[in-house]
N, C-alpha and C positions, 0 to 999 in steps of 0.2 A: 504494500500500500504506500502511495506517495506521501511524503511528509507534508503537513499543512503548515504554511508559514504563518507566524504570529504577527499581528499588526504592531507597528512601532508605538513607542510611548506617546509620540506627538499625535499620531492618529487617534489613539485611545483618548487622550486628553481633549482633543477637538470634538470627538463624538460625545463624550461626557458633558462638555461645556454646552454643546448644541442641545442636548437632551434636557439639561437643567434650564436653559433659557426658554425652551419651548414650554416646559412645565410652568415657568413663571410668566408666560405670555409675552416674552420679549422677542424682538426680531433680531436674528443673527445677520450682521452685515460684515462685509469684507473691510478690513482696515484700509483707509486711504493712504497711499504713499505720501511722504512728506515732500515739500518743495526741494528742488535740486539746489544744493549748496555749491556756490562757486567761491573759491578763495584766490585772490590775485595779490601779487606783490606790487607795490607802487614805488618806482624809482624816483629819485629827486626830479622835481619839475616846477614849473611856474604857472600860475594863473594870472591873467592880466586884464586890466581895464582897457577900453577902447582908446582912451586918451594916452595912456602909457604906451600902447602898441604903436600909435602914430609917432610918438616921440622917438621910439627905438627903430621903427621901420619906415617912417616917412608918412606924409599926409595921405589919407585915404587907404592906409594899409589894412588888409584883412587877413585873418588866419586861414590857411589852406590845409586840407586834410593830408596827413602822412599815413595815419592808421586809425581806423575806428576802434573805440574801446567798447567794453562790455555793456555799459549803460547807454541806453538809446540817446543818440544825439551828441555824445561825448567823443572827443577824438584827440589823438596826439597830432600836433600840427607839424608842418614842415619847418616852421620858424624856430630857431634856437638863439640863445643869447649867452653872454658871458657874465657870470656872477663874480664880483670882486669883493673879497673880505679884508679883514685886518692884515697888515703887513704884506699887502699885495698878493695874498693867496687867492687863487682864482679857480673857478669851475667853468671851463669852456663848454660849449655845446649843451647848455641847459635847455631842455625842450619845453616849449610852451604848450599847455593843454587848452583845447577850445571846447565850447565857444567862449568868447570874452565874458568876463564877470564885472561886477560893479566895484571890485577892489582888486589890487595887485597883491599877490601872496606867493611865497616860495616855500615848498615843502622839502625837507631834507631828512635823512636818517641820522642816527647818532654819530656814526663814523664819519659821515659827511661833515657834520658840525665840528668834529675834532680836527679834521683836515683843513677846514676853512678857518679855524681858530676863533670860533665864537661859541658862546653858551646859548643853545637854542632850546626853549621850553616846549613841552608837549602841550598842544592845544587842539581843540576842535577846529575844523576848517572855518575860517571867517572870524575867529576870535584872535585878533592880532594886536590888541591893546598891550602896550608895554613889552612888546617883543623886539628883538634886534632887527636892524636893517643892514643895508649895504648898497653898493653901486652895481647897476646892471647896464651892460654895454651891448648895443645892437649895431647893425650896419649903418644906421643913419643918425644915431644919437645915443645919449646916456641919461639915465635917471638915477636919482638918489632916493632909495627907499628909507624913510625914517623909521619904519617898522615893517613887519610882515613876513619875517623869516621864522618858520615854525617846524617842529617835528609833529606831523599830523597824528593825532590820537587814533589808535587802531579802532576801526569802526565797521559796522555792517549796514549796508543799504537793504531795505526791504519795503515791500508795499503792504497795505493794510491786511491783505489775506495772509501774507507771511507772518505778520505780527500776531494775528489771531492764532495761527498755527503754533507759534512758540510761546504765546501767552505773555507778550511784552508790549510796550508802548514806546512812542518816540522819546528818546533821551534816556531810556533805561540802560542798564549795563548787563552784559552777558559774558560768557566765557567761550573761548575757542579751543578745541582740543584737536591736535594734529598728530597722527601716528605715521611714522616713516621708518622703514628698516627695523621694525620692532621697538622703536624708541618713541615714547609719547611726550609731547610738549603741550602744556596748557597755558594759554594767555588769558589773564584776567582783564577786567575793565574794558571790555569791548563795547564801545558806544553804539547804541541803536539809533539809526536814522530812518524814519518812516516817511514815505511819500508815495502817492498813487503812481507816479511815473517811474519809480525804482524797480529794478529787478534784484533778486536776492544775490548779494555779492559782499564778501568780506574784503576789506583792504588792510593789508599789513605792509610795513616798509621792508626794504631789502635786508636790513639787519635781522628783522624778525623772521623773514622767509628763510634766510640762511640758517638761523638758529634751529628751526624746526625741520629743515631739509624739505621744504615745500615741494620742490620739483619731483621728489620721490614719495610723496604722501600716498598712503594706501587707505586712510580713513580720516574724514574731517567731520567734526561735530560742533554744533552750536548748543550751548547749555545755559540755562537760566542761573 
């Protein structure tokens, strides 16, 4: 007589759960998959106002697309500038991201700030009060930034449906857990930014991406 295979424990648990739910008059539904999480590293870059763009690149200058980014309408432009810090330390080929914004801001990683020779605070994008500045040189002119150089706080973009899924709201804090090559790294203080136009995406800087070996990540999780 052929041997009869026994159902696995998972199958037994599923059958028991369904039977109990039917007994209680509850409907058994399939669990909905969560939203797809994208984690990207953000290299040093500049956001610029239309006025500063014209100073650096000439009257009527417009940003042109070099590469589209993950968020709709956002792009790395073909335009680059040179950032000049204390003691004439410079970063050439600093790329401008588009479209233009209502303020000019430069985002660096910690190692960038050390190389440039300035103490750069961690700030949410747009919060540039009492931050250091520098000189920025373009092909047609130069501007002096009185402030606006920051280390961007690690953050996650999400739309309201994503926020409902994770049970968070705008400006809450979360954690990001990355596993690569069997090593797990957890980042605290992940700022939540919610907007209907956003797609679910985490931004960390290049130092953080290197620390967790993001290029070889096998598992990425957002946690409350």
